N, C-alpha and C positions, 0 to 999 in steps of 0.2 A: 851734510846731509848723509844720513846712513842709508844706502841703497839696499841693504839687505830688510830693511823695513818696509820700505815699497814693495819689494817684491814679496814680502810675506802678506804687506794687507791686499795687493791684488790678489793673491792665492786664496785669501779667505774670501775675498768679493767673490770671485769664480766659483768657488766652493760652494757659498750660500745661494748663488745664483742657480748651480746645476740641480743641489738639493731641493732646492724650490720647485722646480720643474720637474724634478722626477716624482714628488709629489701630486703635483696638478697631473701628471700624464697617468696616474694609478687608476682615478675614475673615470678619466676620459678614455682609457685603453688607447692611447696615441703617442707614441714618444717623438713622433716627426715633430714634435713641437719645437724640439732642442734644435732643430734646423733653421726655424724662424729667428731663433735667438742668438745665431751664430754671431751676426752684425753686431746686434746692441750689446753683444759681450764685449768686444772690442771697443765698442762706445764708451760702455763703463770703466774699461782699464784706461783707456787713454784719458778721460777728465780725470779720474782718481789720481793717476799720476802727475795731472797738471796741478789739481788743486793740492795735493800733497807737496808739491816743489813750491808752489807760488807763496805758500806760507814764509818761507825762507829768502826766495829771492824772486825777481820778475822772471818770468818764464814765457816763450812765446806760445801761442794758442795754434798757430798753423798746422802742425801734426793733429792736434785732438779735431779740429774743423775737417782736416780731410777724412780723417776715421769717421767723422759723424755723418758727413754727406754719403760714403761708401756704405757704411752700415745700414743708415736709415733707408736708402734706395733698396739694399738687398732684403733688408726685412719685410718693405713694404709689399715688394715684388711676390717672394716666397710666401707670404701670409694670404695675398689675393689670389696666387695660384694653387694652393692646397687648401684654401676654405672647403669644409663641407664635402670633401674626397676621401676622407678616412686616412688611416695610417699609410704610410709611405711603404711600398712594396717590399725593398729591403728590410725595413723593420717588422713588417709582417711576417717575413720568413725566419726571422729571427725569435719571433714570439712563437711561431709554430714550433720551431725545432726545440726551444726551451721548455714548452709547457707551462703547468701552473707556476713553475719558479721564476718566469722570466720578469715579474714585477722586481722582484729584489736582484736579479742578473743584470737587469739594464741599467740599475744604479752605477755599477761598474764598467760593464761593456757598451754602454752608450753614454751616459750622464757624466760618468766619471772620467772617459777615456776622451770625449771631448774636451772635458774642463782641463786635463794634463795638455792637451794638444794646443788649448787656447792659450795657457799659460806660456808655453814656450814659446810658439809663433810669436806672442806679442811681445818678447823680450826688446826688439827695438824700440817699440814704442814707450815700454817701461823704463828705458835707460836713456832713449832720445830726446824724449820731452824735457825731463827735467835739465838736460845738458843744452838745449837748444835756448839762448837767452835773445833770439832773434837774428841769427848769422843768416846772411844770403850770399851765397856762394854757387860755383858750378855744380857743385853736388844737390843743393837746393832747388836749382832750377830743373836739372835733369832727372830728380825726383818729382817734380810738380808736372814735368811733361811726362813721364811714363805714367803717373797717378791718372793725369786727366786722360790720356789715350785709354787706358785700361777701362775707367769708368765708362766712357763713349761706347767703347767696344762691347762691355757688358750689357748696356742699358738697349744700345741698339739690336744686340744679339737678342736679349730677352724678349723685348717688343716685336722683332719679327717672327719669333718663335709663338708668342701668343697669339698674335694674330693669324697667324697658319693655322694654328690649332683650333683657333675659334670657328674656322669653316668646317661643317659637315662633310663636306665632299674632299677634304685632307684627312679623313680618318684612316690610319694605316701607312698614309705616304710619308715621303721622307721630304725635308725642306731642304732645296738645294739652291736658292735664290738668295741675295742680298750677301751680307757676310757669310752665310751659310755654303756658299759658293766656293769661297776659299779657305775654309777652315771649318772641319766637322764640329768645332767646339769654342764658336768665338765667345761665350759667356767665360769660359774656364781660360782663356787665353787673355781675355781682359782682367781677371782676376789676377792670374800671374802678373802681369804689368803692374796692377795697384800695389801688389806686396812689395814689388821692386821699388816702386815710387816709394812707399812707406819708409822702405829701407834708406833710400839714399838722403832723404830729409832726416831721417833720424841720426845719421854718421854726419851729417853736414858739418857740424861743430868740431869734428875731427878727432872723434872716439869711438869707441865700441864696435868697432869694424867687426868682431869676432861676432856678432848679432845676425852675420850674414846667414848663419844656420836657420834663421827665420824665413827668409826668401827661398832658400836653398829646399828646406822641408816643406813650403807649400808648394813649390814645384814639384816636387817628388809626389806629394799625394793629388795634386790636381793632374797629372798626367800619368803617374803609374799606380794610385791606389784607390783612393776613394772617388777621382774625378771621372777621365776618360774611362779608363780599363774598366770600371765596374759600371759604367751607364753603358759602355758599348756591347758589354755582354749581354744584357737584356734586349737593346735594339736589334742586334743581330737575330735575336729567337723571335721577336715579335713584329717586325718591319722586312717582309720579303725583298724588299728594294734596297734594302741597307748596305748589302755587301758590294752592289754596284756602285752606289754612292760612294761606298769607303775606299774602293779601288781606285777612284779618280779624284778623291779629294783629301786636300792633305789634313792628317789627325789632330794636330793642335797648332802650330805655326802657321799662319795664313801664305798663301801660296797660289797662283794660277793653277785651276784644275787642270786633270789629263782630259785627252777627248774622249767622247761618250765610244763604248767599243759594241760589236755586234757579236752573236754567238760565234761567228765565223773569226772574230779577233781584230776584224779591221774596223777602222774608225766608223762611227755611226754617219748615214749623209745629214746634213744640215738643211737639207732643201725641203 
């Protein structure tokens, strides 16, 4: 099998999807739709890789199935959360800055950039799916475990946050219960585990270890670029209690929170 043909095929599929989304976003005046299709984009790549390789030899469908369950959950959650709420504040700010040229600019800065990132991050899927003929070993079980734990963290964290936001009395407040007591971003931490899980399953046949750039890259994005750092910048400005919450709660990797402190610096009374 010529892997270069598969990489090119997936590149063209991603390009086509992003161009279609860009065209749809123009009359909607909402480029936030690109986020909803982040998960489905990886599903498309995973099954394209599976169908491409299965024409030549039997290939295991474990990894495409894992990607599908993760991607569909994410897409449904984002669609239900964003429905009818207009363009995300981050993209709205870019639109104001770019002015009338935003429609054309967004093709490269939003859709094009996410397409490139998707192609690079999906390299373990593109190379690991054709190589996996059904092997089960330590890497397979480790990957499944990380993926399952990560999916559970994402799902539970998103559910807890959605339930918290649904109550009017919580407007402007900070969620510090459930998983959010141990990490400020359980959903991002879950996504971190999911992608390391994908990688371990992808390399279980014993090849393409260099594709570790995918989970490493995703980890950097989640912790330092488009995830925690970007989100917290806005939270600190809009939620008065967030600074105190951040001072006692782990930013990413879960751990027990520090004791609340009073204005004098002493632990607050729990009585």
